[in-house]
KOLMI-375772 format. One record per residue: residue in three letters; x, y, z of N, C-alpha, C in turn. Coordinates in steps of 0.02 Angstrom, whole numbers, plus 50000, padded with zeros to 5 digits. Layout:
BEGIN
ALAXYZXYZXYZ ...
END
This chain:
BEGIN
UNK544285267558619544925264358605545475269558616 UNK546025267758648546565272558660546855275258595 UNK547075281458599547355284858541548095286158555 UNK548505285458503549225286458510549485290658452 UNK549985294758467550365298258416551005294458404 UNK551145292958342551775289858324552125294758278 UNK552725296658297553115301158255553785297958241 UNK554115300358189554765297358175555105300158114 UNK555655296758098556085298958044556305293158001 UNK556325294457936556575289657888557335289457890 UNK557625283657879558335283057866558435284357791 UNK559055284757769559185285757697558865280257656 UNK558935274057679558635268457643557875268857643 UNK557595271157700556875271957704556615277257656 UNK556995282657647556795287757599556795285057528 UNK557255280657513557265277557447556635273357437 UNK556435269757489555825265857486555205270257480 UNK555215276057513554655280757509554585283257437 UNK555145284757405555115286957335554785281657291 UNK554935275357306554655269857266553915268857281 UNK553735268557345553045267157365552575273157360 UNK552865279157363552495285457367552165286057436 UNK551975292157454551685293457520551035289557529 UNK550635289157476549995285557480550095278157493 UNK550635275357466550785268357479550975267057551 UNK551345271657580551535270857650550925271657695 UNK550495276357678549885277357718549465270957717 UNK549395267957659549005261757654549325256157695 UNK549995255757694550345250457733550225251357808 UNK550235257557832550105258857904549385257257921 UNK548915259257877548215257757890548085250257894 UNK548405246557849548335239257849548615236257913 UNK549195238657935549505236157997549055237558057 UNK548765243458060548325245158116547705240758116 UNK547405239858057546805235658052546945228458073 UNK547535225958056547715219058075547775218158150 UNK547895223758186547945223458258547305225758293 UNK546765226358256546125228158285546015235558295 UNK546395239658260546335246858267546245250258200 UNK546365256858200546305260558137546775266458137 UNK546985268158077547375274158065546905280058064 UNK547065285258103546635291158104546915296758059 UNK547545298658070547855303858029548555301758009 UNK548795304657955549455302957928549715309257894 UNK550215312357926550485318657901551245318357894 UNK551485320657837552205321857829552345328857853 UNK552965330057877553135336557905553835338557882 UNK553955344957886554615347757874554875350157941 UNK555425347557964555685349458029556065343758060 UNK556045343258126556415338058162556145331058149 UNK555505330458135555195323958122554925323858051 UNK554965317958019554715317157951553975315557947 UNK553715312358000553035309657996552695309958063 UNK552045311658062551615311458121550995307458104 UNK550855302358143550285297958132549895297358196 UNK549235297758193548825296158251548445289858235 UNK548425285358284548105278858276547665277358336 UNK547135273658324546715270758377546895263458379 UNK547165261158435547345254158443547105251658511 UNK546985245158518546705242558580547115244058643 UNK547785244158637548195245558696548905247358676 UNK549305248758726550015250358714550395244358686 UNK550135238358697550465232358672550455232358595 UNK549895234158565549845234358493550275240058464 UNK550315245658499550745251158477551475248758478 UNK551665245358531552345242658534552475237858478 UNK551985233758461552065228958407552215232458341 UNK551835237658326551955241458264552635244858265 UNK552785248158321553425251858325554035247158321 UNK553985241258350554535236458346554605234058274 UNK554055232458241554085230158172554385235458126 UNK554165241658135554415247158094555155248258107 UNK555345248558171556045249658189556495244058166 UNK556255237858170556655232058149556805232158075 UNK556405235658037556525236157965557165240057950 UNK557365244257998557955248357988557835254357943 UNK557215255557923557065260857876556725266857908 UNK556535266257972556165271558005556275271058080 UNK556365276558114556425276858187555785279958215 UNK555485276758264554845279158291554905281458363 UNK554415285458382554295287358452553545287558460 UNK553275284058509552555283958519552365287758582 UNK551795291158579551555295358634550815293658646 UNK550635291158706549935290058721549575296858727 UNK548975297358698548595303558699547985302758744 UNK547795308158778547205308158821546685312958792 UNK546045310958796545515315458778545425320558834 UNK545035325758820544885330758872544535327358931 UNK544065322958917543695319358970544175315159012 UNK544635311758980545125307659017545565311959061 UNK545775317759035546195322159075545795325059133 UNK545155326859122544745329159178544685323859232 UNK544605317559211544565312059260545225311559299 UNK545785311959264546435311659297546515317359347 UNK546275323259329546335329059373545895328559434 UNK545345324659429544875323959485545065318459534 UNK545525314159513545735308759557546265311259606 UNK546175309359668546655311359718547285306959717 UNK547845310059726548465306259730548815308059795 UNK549175303359820549545304359883550275305459864 UNK550425311459840551095313059817551395318659859 UNK552015317659881552365322759919552965324959876 UNK553015331459860553585333659821554235333459861 UNK554795333359827555435333159862555495338959912 UNK555675337359973555755342460025555115344960054 UNK554535342360030553885344860052553585340960109 
END
């Protein structure tokens, strides 16, 4: 199943909700959302820096990731950015496939 990194930031209102739900409550909510879409939550980390949260999920496709990100963003309490992740084997396969690409001026 494809793996995705979802990172993002709480709004002020979202931080108020986090205080109420606690971190464990938010983790459970994300796990439930992933399970409802046929996937699973793999990791859930809070961070200090440019982003508040890093989550890795296994979901059937980019469509389900978009569904979660749209629902979260529509709440107005969190802004997301999703990144598709590749395994080492997938990257090796990509590196072994020939492409017909010509660089600019080449």
